[in-house]
C-alpha positions as CSV (number, residue, x, y, z in Angstrom):
1,M,21.4,-135.5,199.4
2,I,24.9,-134.3,199.1
3,S,26.8,-136.6,201.9
4,S,28.5,-138.8,199.2
5,G,29.8,-135.7,197.4
6,L,30.9,-133.9,200.5
7,F,32.5,-137.3,201.6
8,V,34.7,-137.3,198.7
9,N,35.4,-134.0,198.8
10,L,36.9,-134.9,202.7
11,C,39.1,-138.0,201.5
12,I,40.7,-135.7,198.6
13,F,41.2,-132.9,201.1
14,S,42.9,-134.7,203.4
15,F,45.4,-136.9,201.4
16,L,46.5,-133.3,199.7
17,V,46.9,-131.9,202.9
18,S,49.2,-135.0,203.7
19,I,50.8,-135.0,200.3
20,M,51.8,-131.2,200.9
21,I,53.1,-131.9,204.4
22,A,55.3,-134.1,202.6
23,I,56.4,-131.5,199.8
24,R,57.2,-129.2,202.7
25,I,59.6,-132.0,204.4
26,F,61.6,-133.0,201.1
27,L,61.4,-130.0,198.8
28,L,59.8,-126.4,200.3
29,Q,63.3,-126.2,202.4
30,R,65.1,-125.4,199.0
31,L,62.3,-122.9,198.4
32,A,62.2,-121.2,201.6
33,H,62.0,-117.6,199.8
34,K,59.1,-118.6,197.8
35,Y,57.4,-120.3,200.4
36,K,54.2,-118.0,200.5
37,L,54.1,-118.1,196.4
38,V,54.2,-121.9,196.5
39,S,51.9,-122.2,199.2
40,G,49.4,-120.4,197.2
41,I,49.8,-122.2,194.5
42,Y,49.1,-125.5,196.0
43,A,46.1,-124.4,197.8
44,S,44.5,-123.3,194.6
45,I,45.5,-126.3,193.0
46,V,43.7,-128.1,195.9
47,S,40.8,-126.1,195.2
48,A,40.7,-127.2,191.9
49,I,40.8,-130.6,192.3
50,L,38.2,-130.1,194.7
51,M,35.6,-128.4,192.3
52,I,36.1,-131.2,189.9
53,Y,34.6,-133.6,192.5
54,S,32.1,-131.2,193.7
55,V,28.1,-132.5,194.1
56,T,25.1,-130.2,192.6
57,Y,22.0,-130.5,194.0
58,Q,19.1,-128.0,193.9
59,E,21.7,-125.8,191.0
60,V,23.7,-125.1,194.2
61,T,27.0,-126.6,194.0
62,Y,28.7,-127.9,196.8
63,D,32.2,-128.5,197.9
64,L,35.1,-127.8,200.3
65,R,37.2,-125.7,197.9
66,F,37.4,-123.0,200.1
67,L,39.2,-125.4,203.3
68,P,42.7,-124.5,201.4
69,L,41.9,-121.0,201.9
70,I,41.1,-121.4,205.3
71,L,44.1,-122.8,205.8
72,T,46.5,-120.8,204.0
73,L,45.4,-117.8,205.6
74,L,45.3,-119.7,209.0
75,Y,49.2,-121.1,208.3
76,F,50.8,-118.0,206.0
77,G,49.0,-115.3,206.1
78,Y,47.3,-112.8,204.4
79,R,49.9,-112.6,201.0
80,A,49.7,-116.9,200.2
81,G,46.0,-116.3,201.0
82,A,46.1,-113.3,198.0
83,I,47.9,-115.3,196.1
84,A,45.2,-118.8,196.6
85,G,42.3,-116.8,196.2
86,I,43.4,-114.9,192.7
87,T,44.6,-118.6,191.1
88,M,41.5,-120.0,192.8
89,A,39.4,-117.3,191.3
90,M,41.0,-118.0,188.0
91,C,40.2,-121.9,188.3
92,S,36.7,-121.0,188.7
93,I,36.2,-119.6,185.9
94,Y,38.2,-122.5,183.7
95,L,35.6,-125.0,185.3
96,E,32.2,-123.2,186.4
97,I,29.9,-122.1,184.6
98,H,28.6,-119.3,187.6
99,W,32.3,-118.8,188.5
100,I,30.9,-115.0,189.2
101,L,29.6,-116.4,192.4
102,T,32.4,-118.3,193.5
103,I,34.5,-115.0,193.0
104,L,32.4,-113.2,195.0
105,I,32.1,-115.9,198.2
106,L,36.1,-116.0,197.6
107,I,36.4,-112.0,197.9
108,F,33.8,-111.5,200.9
109,T,35.5,-114.3,202.8
110,F,38.4,-112.8,202.3
111,L,37.8,-109.2,203.4
112,F,35.8,-110.4,206.4
113,S,38.9,-112.3,207.2
114,I,41.1,-109.6,207.7
115,P,40.1,-108.1,211.1
116,L,40.7,-111.7,212.5
117,I,44.8,-110.3,212.3
118,R,44.1,-108.3,215.6
119,Y,43.6,-111.2,217.4
120,R,45.7,-113.9,216.1
121,K,47.8,-114.1,218.9
122,Q,44.7,-114.2,221.3
123,L,43.0,-117.0,219.8
124,S,44.4,-121.1,219.7
125,V,44.8,-121.9,215.9
126,L,41.5,-124.2,216.4
127,K,39.4,-121.0,217.2
128,Q,40.8,-119.1,214.7
129,S,40.1,-121.7,212.1
130,F,36.9,-121.9,213.0
131,L,36.4,-118.2,212.9
132,Y,37.5,-118.3,209.6
133,F,35.3,-121.0,208.5
134,F,32.3,-119.5,209.8
135,I,32.7,-116.4,208.4
136,H,33.0,-118.1,205.1
137,F,29.4,-120.6,205.5
138,I,27.7,-116.9,206.5
139,V,28.7,-115.2,203.3
140,H,28.3,-118.2,201.4
141,V,24.4,-119.1,202.8
142,L,23.7,-115.3,202.2
143,L,25.0,-114.7,199.1
144,T,23.9,-118.3,197.3
145,N,20.4,-117.7,199.0
146,Y,19.4,-113.7,199.6
147,F,21.7,-111.8,196.9
148,W,22.9,-113.6,194.0
149,N,21.1,-112.2,190.8
150,T,19.1,-115.6,190.6
151,P,18.2,-116.3,193.8
152,I,18.6,-120.1,195.0
153,Q,16.3,-121.3,198.1
154,S,18.9,-124.4,199.1
155,P,17.3,-126.5,202.0
156,F,18.6,-126.3,204.8
157,Y,19.6,-129.3,205.7
158,T,22.4,-129.5,203.1
159,E,23.8,-126.2,204.3
160,L,23.9,-128.4,207.5
161,E,25.3,-131.0,205.9
162,Y,27.6,-128.6,204.3
163,F,28.9,-127.1,207.4
164,F,29.3,-130.0,209.0
165,F,31.8,-131.7,206.3
166,G,33.3,-128.1,206.7
167,I,34.3,-128.6,210.0
168,L,35.3,-131.9,210.2
169,G,37.3,-130.9,207.3
170,L,39.1,-128.5,208.7
171,G,39.0,-130.0,211.9
172,V,41.4,-132.6,210.2
173,G,43.3,-130.6,208.3
174,V,44.5,-128.6,211.0
175,A,44.7,-131.3,213.7
176,T,47.2,-133.3,210.7
177,I,49.1,-129.9,210.2
178,E,49.5,-129.2,214.1
179,F,51.0,-133.0,214.6
180,Y,53.3,-132.2,212.0
181,R,54.4,-128.9,213.8
182,K,54.9,-130.5,217.3
183,F,56.4,-133.3,216.1
184,Y,59.1,-131.5,214.0
185,A,59.4,-128.8,217.0
186,V,60.0,-132.4,218.8
187,A,63.1,-133.5,216.9
188,E,64.7,-130.1,216.4
189,E,64.8,-130.0,220.0
190,A,66.4,-133.4,220.5
191,A,68.4,-133.0,217.5
192,Y,69.7,-129.2,219.3
193,A,70.2,-131.3,222.9
194,G,72.4,-133.7,221.1
195,S,74.4,-131.7,219.7
196,D,74.9,-129.9,222.6
197,S,75.8,-132.6,224.5
198,C,77.9,-134.2,222.1
199,K,79.6,-130.6,222.2
200,D,80.1,-130.6,226.0
201,E,81.0,-134.3,226.2
202,E,83.8,-132.7,223.3
203,D,84.8,-129.8,225.0
204,S,85.3,-132.1,228.3
205,F,87.5,-134.8,226.1
206,L,89.7,-131.5,225.3
207,S,90.4,-130.3,228.2
208,E,91.1,-133.7,230.3
């Protein structure tokens, strides 16, 4: 069973998403012109950490390393996604034996996700994220079980576990980011309304 390893991955992923939001609040305002670059590199760092805590079952490695790539594509676009994918591939080469398979999954996940650009305005963030993961999951299953040079028939229930934890992790990541975005928008709106109120009071005082 791979549940325990994926649960550890899920906890690490959720924590690092929260860290990213803290970095966004306190640091990235100064690095706005390099935001996509920094986001892509951070996603690859998260992915590398998840690789380190991966679990292997019947020669198949399971972890949530691809979730940072999906969130990067979803929130920062395909340029940041390309940066994340390239640096993730470099981390995989350094950390893994079967790094070619990881790179192939990265490439095909990225390529098959590109058509979603056309429908970004028509779909909610949640639907987009699930579509990205579904594309990745299909690529992962096909390449791992049928198109890899030494085919590995991974048990069906392990793929279901991977799917479940992937969806759960993606849901947690999207919910955390969306909560921050809405909270930030409300805070900005309140601050804007407060500044307008102060200005109106000032104008009223000067006109007396």
